[in-house]
Kinemage of the C-alpha trace (Angstrom):
@kinemage 1
@onewidth
@group {chain A} dominant
@subgroup {mainchain}
@vectorlist {calphas} color= white
{ca met a 1} P -29.406 -2.661 16.511
{ca lys a 2} L -28.912 -5.242 13.768
{ca asn a 3} L -25.402 -5.505 12.405
{ca lys a 4} L -24.960 -4.530 8.792
{ca arg a 5} L -24.063 -7.429 6.546
{ca asn a 6} L -20.457 -7.345 5.364
{ca ile a 7} L -20.302 -6.912 1.597
{ca tyr a 8} L -18.134 -9.994 1.287
{ca glu a 9} L -20.640 -12.348 2.926
{ca pro a 10} L -22.750 -14.398 0.504
{ca glu a 11} L -26.425 -13.603 0.776
{ca val a 12} L -28.395 -16.670 1.861
{ca pro a 13} L -32.086 -16.825 0.899
{ca glu a 14} L -34.438 -16.583 3.863
{ca thr a 15} L -36.598 -19.491 2.648
{ca pro a 16} L -34.883 -22.502 1.069
{ca pro a 17} L -36.409 -23.771 -2.174
{ca lys a 18} L -38.684 -26.808 -1.972
{ca asn a 19} L -37.169 -28.413 -5.053
{ca pro a 20} L -34.364 -30.655 -3.645
{ca val a 21} L -32.273 -30.518 -6.846
{ca leu a 22} L -32.415 -26.730 -6.898
{ca lys a 23} L -31.520 -26.718 -3.201
{ca tyr a 24} L -28.368 -28.762 -3.820
{ca ile a 25} L -27.365 -26.536 -6.761
{ca leu a 26} L -27.839 -23.432 -4.649
{ca thr a 27} L -25.807 -24.919 -1.810
{ca ala a 28} L -22.930 -25.726 -4.169
{ca val a 29} L -22.958 -22.199 -5.603
{ca leu a 30} L -22.830 -20.719 -2.107
{ca leu a 31} L -19.923 -22.954 -1.102
{ca ile a 32} L -17.954 -21.966 -4.204
{ca thr a 33} L -18.683 -18.287 -3.598
{ca thr a 34} L -17.620 -18.546 0.029
{ca ala a 35} L -14.388 -20.300 -0.909
{ca gly a 36} L -13.556 -17.547 -3.390
{ca ile a 37} L -14.232 -14.870 -0.803
{ca gln a 38} L -12.101 -16.560 1.843
{ca gly a 39} L -9.220 -16.607 -0.644
{ca asn a 40} L -8.960 -12.813 -0.256
{ca ser a 41} L -7.511 -13.239 3.236
{ca lys a 42} L -5.708 -9.905 3.457
{ca ile a 43} L -8.974 -8.139 2.699
{ca thr a 44} L -11.205 -10.071 5.046
{ca glu a 45} L -8.788 -10.621 7.924
{ca asn a 46} L -6.877 -7.356 8.050
{ca ala a 47} L -9.252 -4.685 6.803
{ca thr a 48} L -11.599 -2.959 9.211
{ca ala a 49} L -15.189 -2.920 8.007
{ca val a 50} L -16.995 0.403 8.343
{ca gly a 51} L -20.466 -0.093 6.954
{ca asn a 52} L -19.717 -1.421 3.509
{ca ile a 53} L -16.210 0.070 3.351
{ca asn a 54} L -13.120 -1.918 4.304
{ca glu a 55} L -10.517 0.372 5.782
{ca pro a 56} L -6.804 -0.496 5.742
{ca asp a 57} L -5.033 -2.153 8.645
{ca met a 58} L -2.906 0.682 10.059
{ca val a 59} L 0.339 0.446 12.040
{ca thr a 60} L 1.311 3.196 14.479
{ca val a 61} L 4.849 4.430 13.824
{ca gln a 62} L 6.484 6.031 16.842
{ca gly a 63} L 8.192 9.266 15.902
{ca gly a 64} L 11.931 9.692 16.150
{ca arg a 65} L 15.133 10.799 14.488
{ca phe a 66} L 16.805 8.988 11.596
{ca ala a 67} L 19.414 9.435 8.904
{ca met a 68} L 17.550 9.942 5.622
{ca gly a 69} L 19.102 9.367 2.227
{ca gly a 70} L 21.920 7.308 0.736
{ca asn a 71} L 25.093 7.459 -1.306
{ca glu a 72} L 24.099 5.438 -4.378
{ca asn a 73} L 22.542 8.253 -6.435
{ca asp a 74} L 22.982 12.023 -6.404
{ca asn a 75} L 19.328 12.660 -5.538
{ca glu a 76} L 19.769 10.603 -2.332
{ca lys a 77} L 22.511 12.940 -1.086
{ca pro a 78} L 23.373 14.305 1.348
{ca ile a 79} L 22.449 11.883 4.105
{ca his a 80} L 20.824 14.136 6.685
{ca asn a 81} L 19.101 13.778 10.050
{ca val a 82} L 15.316 14.141 10.125
{ca thr a 83} L 13.010 14.102 13.147
{ca leu a 84} L 9.421 12.967 12.606
{ca ser a 85} L 6.276 13.089 14.710
{ca ser a 86} L 4.374 9.839 15.254
{ca phe a 87} L 1.956 8.781 12.520
{ca lys a 88} L 0.151 5.760 11.132
{ca ile a 89} L 0.823 3.906 7.903
{ca ala a 90} L -0.950 0.999 6.220
{ca lys a 91} L 0.437 -2.465 6.810
{ca tyr a 92} L -0.219 -3.357 3.171
{ca glu a 93} L -0.345 -1.623 -0.181
{ca thr a 94} L -3.893 -0.668 -1.138
{ca thr a 95} L -5.428 -3.646 -2.910
{ca leu a 96} L -7.536 -3.769 -6.030
{ca ala a 97} L -10.480 -4.966 -3.930
{ca gln a 98} L -10.221 -1.948 -1.627
{ca trp a 99} L -10.023 0.431 -4.583
{ca gln a 100} L -12.986 -1.183 -6.302
{ca asn a 101} L -14.938 -1.122 -3.045
{ca val a 102} L -14.606 2.675 -2.845
{ca met a 103} L -14.381 3.736 -6.492
{ca gly a 104} L -16.410 1.067 -8.274
{ca ser a 105} L -13.712 0.787 -10.955
{ca asn a 106} L -10.875 -1.537 -11.884
{ca pro a 107} L -7.922 0.489 -13.217
{ca ser a 108} L -5.611 -2.535 -13.064
{ca gly a 109} L -7.837 -4.529 -15.394
{ca arg a 110} L -7.251 -7.729 -13.397
{ca lys a 111} L -9.979 -10.013 -12.127
{ca asp a 112} L -7.809 -12.896 -10.965
{ca cys a 113} L -6.121 -11.236 -7.982
{ca met a 114} L -8.227 -8.869 -5.921
{ca asp a 115} L -5.641 -9.086 -3.117
{ca cys a 116} L -2.933 -7.727 -5.413
{ca pro a 117} L -2.091 -4.046 -5.069
{ca val a 118} L -4.091 -1.707 -7.269
{ca thr a 119} L -1.998 -0.369 -10.151
{ca ala a 120} L -2.311 2.088 -13.013
{ca val a 121} L -3.391 4.900 -10.686
{ca gly a 122} L -1.992 8.413 -10.863
{ca trp a 123} L -1.444 10.795 -7.966
{ca asp a 124} L -4.617 12.749 -8.757
{ca asp a 125} L -6.645 9.521 -9.003
{ca ile a 126} L -5.483 8.627 -5.501
{ca gln a 127} L -6.591 11.993 -4.153
{ca thr a 128} L -10.100 11.270 -5.440
{ca phe a 129} L -9.996 7.841 -3.791
{ca ile a 130} L -8.830 9.324 -0.485
{ca lys a 131} L -11.519 11.993 -0.540
{ca lys a 132} L -14.239 9.387 -1.049
{ca leu a 133} L -12.761 7.043 1.562
{ca asn a 134} L -12.538 9.846 4.121
{ca thr a 135} L -16.151 10.836 3.471
{ca leu a 136} L -17.333 7.249 3.891
{ca ser a 137} L -15.189 6.437 6.923
{ca gly a 138} L -15.089 9.772 8.728
{ca lys a 139} L -11.291 9.416 8.948
{ca asn a 140} L -8.451 11.526 7.535
{ca tyr a 141} L -6.357 9.228 5.401
{ca arg a 142} L -3.662 10.657 3.150
{ca leu a 143} L -0.498 9.649 1.345
{ca pro a 144} L 2.673 9.478 3.448
{ca thr a 145} L 5.297 12.159 3.071
{ca glu a 146} L 8.536 11.002 1.519
{ca ala a 147} L 10.277 11.238 4.896
{ca glu a 148} L 7.510 9.231 6.620
{ca trp a 149} L 7.695 6.589 3.906
{ca glu a 150} L 11.458 6.141 4.235
{ca tyr a 151} L 11.370 6.172 8.033
{ca ala a 152} L 8.664 3.489 8.066
{ca ala a 153} L 10.456 1.417 5.412
{ca arg a 154} L 13.642 1.553 7.486
{ca gly a 155} L 11.770 0.212 10.515
{ca gly a 156} L 11.331 3.423 12.532
{ca thr a 157} L 12.697 3.205 16.081
{ca lys a 158} L 13.111 -0.571 15.583
{ca ser a 159} L 15.353 -0.170 12.542
{ca arg a 160} L 18.148 -2.678 12.067
{ca lys a 161} L 19.535 -0.554 9.225
{ca phe a 162} L 18.757 -2.966 6.407
{ca glu a 163} L 19.312 -1.975 2.797
{ca tyr a 164} L 15.799 -3.110 1.859
{ca ala a 165} L 12.606 -2.872 3.901
{ca gly a 166} L 13.171 -5.674 6.408
{ca ser a 167} L 16.285 -7.424 5.127
{ca asn a 168} L 19.583 -7.180 3.286
{ca asp a 169} L 18.312 -10.055 1.121
{ca val a 170} L 16.068 -8.433 -1.473
{ca asn a 171} L 14.404 -11.748 -2.396
{ca ala a 172} L 13.175 -12.195 1.171
{ca val a 173} L 11.145 -8.986 1.182
{ca ala a 174} L 10.571 -7.857 -2.407
{ca trp a 175} L 9.011 -8.897 -5.692
{ca thr a 176} L 11.374 -7.638 -8.426
{ca tyr a 177} L 12.088 -8.570 -12.036
{ca ala a 178} L 14.253 -11.431 -10.730
{ca asn a 179} L 11.464 -13.344 -8.979
{ca ser a 180} L 8.048 -11.865 -9.863
{ca gly a 181} L 7.453 -13.324 -13.308
{ca ser a 182} L 6.575 -9.719 -14.288
{ca asn a 183} L 3.376 -9.929 -12.233
{ca thr a 184} L 2.231 -8.199 -9.094
{ca his a 185} L 1.566 -10.580 -6.224
{ca pro a 186} L -0.976 -10.601 -3.386
{ca val a 187} L 0.079 -8.283 -0.604
{ca gly a 188} L 1.815 -9.695 2.459
{ca gln a 189} L 3.462 -12.778 0.926
{ca lys a 190} L 7.044 -11.693 1.532
{ca glu a 191} L 8.621 -11.072 4.939
{ca ala a 192} L 7.590 -7.972 6.880
{ca asn a 193} L 10.003 -5.309 8.043
{ca glu a 194} L 10.757 -4.424 11.668
{ca leu a 195} L 7.415 -2.593 12.052
{ca gly a 196} L 5.347 -5.390 10.518
{ca leu a 197} L 4.939 -3.573 7.181
{ca tyr a 198} L 4.850 -5.580 3.974
{ca asp a 199} L 5.995 -4.924 0.401
{ca met a 200} L 7.620 -1.561 1.029
{ca ser a 201} L 10.353 -2.950 -1.186
{ca gly a 202} L 9.130 -4.278 -4.532
{ca asn a 203} L 5.741 -5.361 -5.913
{ca val a 204} L 4.597 -1.841 -6.917
{ca phe a 205} L 6.123 1.607 -6.708
{ca glu a 206} L 4.311 3.672 -4.077
{ca trp a 207} L 3.265 7.288 -4.490
{ca cys a 208} L 4.210 9.767 -1.774
{ca asn a 209} L 2.542 13.084 -1.117
{ca asp a 210} L 5.605 15.246 -1.873
{ca trp a 211} L 6.579 17.154 -4.970
{ca tyr a 212} L 9.960 16.027 -6.277
{ca asp a 213} L 13.112 18.125 -6.150
{ca glu a 214} L 16.390 16.404 -6.949
{ca asn a 215} L 18.257 18.722 -4.588
{ca tyr a 216} L 15.647 18.910 -1.834
{ca tyr a 217} L 17.854 17.150 0.702
{ca asp a 218} L 20.252 20.120 0.646
{ca lys a 219} L 17.534 22.402 2.049
{ca ser a 220} L 15.057 20.037 3.672
{ca pro a 221} L 13.692 21.070 7.096
{ca arg a 222} L 14.966 18.856 9.866
{ca asn a 223} L 11.552 18.447 11.511
{ca asp a 224} L 8.618 16.802 9.697
{ca pro a 225} L 9.640 17.782 6.141
{ca lys a 226} L 6.775 17.781 3.665
{ca gly a 227} L 8.661 18.342 0.426
{ca pro a 228} L 8.935 21.413 -1.799
{ca ala a 229} L 5.960 23.698 -2.339
{ca thr a 230} L 5.718 22.808 -6.011
{ca gly a 231} L 7.455 20.814 -8.703
{ca pro a 232} L 7.079 19.058 -12.047
{ca his a 233} L 6.346 15.608 -10.623
{ca arg a 234} L 5.455 13.782 -7.425
{ca val a 235} L 7.789 11.358 -5.678
{ca phe a 236} L 7.361 7.599 -5.702
{ca arg a 237} L 9.298 4.992 -3.738
{ca gly a 238} L 10.000 1.320 -3.209
{ca gly a 239} L 10.677 -0.474 -6.490
{ca asn a 240} L 8.244 -2.707 -8.354
{ca arg a 241} L 7.871 -6.161 -9.856
{ca asn a 242} L 9.738 -5.199 -13.054
{ca ser a 243} L 12.508 -3.084 -11.548
{ca thr a 244} L 16.060 -4.036 -10.684
{ca pro a 245} L 16.728 -4.827 -7.010
{ca asp a 246} L 18.613 -1.564 -6.422
{ca arg a 247} L 15.368 0.351 -6.942
{ca ser a 248} L 13.880 -1.480 -3.976
{ca arg a 249} L 16.390 0.049 -1.572
{ca val a 250} L 14.805 2.123 1.194
{ca ala a 251} L 16.845 5.177 0.130
{ca tyr a 252} L 15.928 5.015 -3.556
{ca arg a 253} L 13.742 7.874 -4.803
{ca asn a 254} L 12.274 8.604 -8.184
{ca pro a 255} L 10.163 11.445 -9.582
{ca phe a 256} L 8.385 9.920 -12.555
{ca gln a 257} L 7.733 6.891 -14.704
{ca leu a 258} L 6.202 7.047 -18.155
{ca gly a 259} L 2.847 5.387 -17.618
{ca tyr a 260} L 1.288 4.302 -14.340
{ca gly a 261} L 1.155 0.549 -14.915
{ca gly a 262} L 3.593 -0.225 -12.099
{ca met a 263} L 2.356 2.442 -9.690
{ca gly a 264} L 0.365 1.850 -6.506
{ca phe a 265} L 0.226 3.293 -3.007
{ca arg a 266} L -0.369 2.763 0.685
{ca leu a 267} L -2.218 5.099 2.988
{ca ala a 268} L -1.062 7.050 6.008
{ca ser a 269} L -2.715 9.250 8.644
{ca ser a 270} L -1.632 11.691 11.304
{ca leu a 271} L -2.098 11.022 15.010
């Protein structure tokens, strides 16, 4: 069976033109195109091609018990023990190229950084993306629960109890207002956390699957919590390129931001 051509490979004509000048022009165009494609390294190297769809690079997170929450804000209290089953989560935030590949649209409005995380997407928009991706791939991707997100950001069973995802130095792992120039950056440029996950602190806020309840931690189930049954808003996590460093802490949680310009996501799946 012939392999399907990857959508990122330049299409080379079967018969080269006889005109030598035209041949040289065509060769130059192909070299430029190839160079541009190779620049999207996180897409080409780390995504798994399924037909014409590039699936995310997923990391298996071994289940375990951890202390969820913090003492900085009231909605992070009380710190409570949670036990999670094993799951998978994407190594990188979903990129603009991956979104465009599935949806055929560019909500971020950028053309200069296809390896940057997709932004300006609401929770419902992401559900449409996931439904299409699952149909095309035959997989069952979803958004992580809030507990899964925090457990993964903390490093799972490999956690070294950092304040941010992978370090106590926010600049080592996160793009925030202090170092981003108010721009999102290509995924995977900062240091990874203990599980090899990138940008869980900073760059873009990440949607979780849960409804938000400020007092949910008081009544949260201890095993695989999935959030309240309903609520006014969904939860997002992780800080973004315009937020203060404290919002990039692994314990920080937020229910809403006016406008979706700084909002992105990463995918998860059950085992």
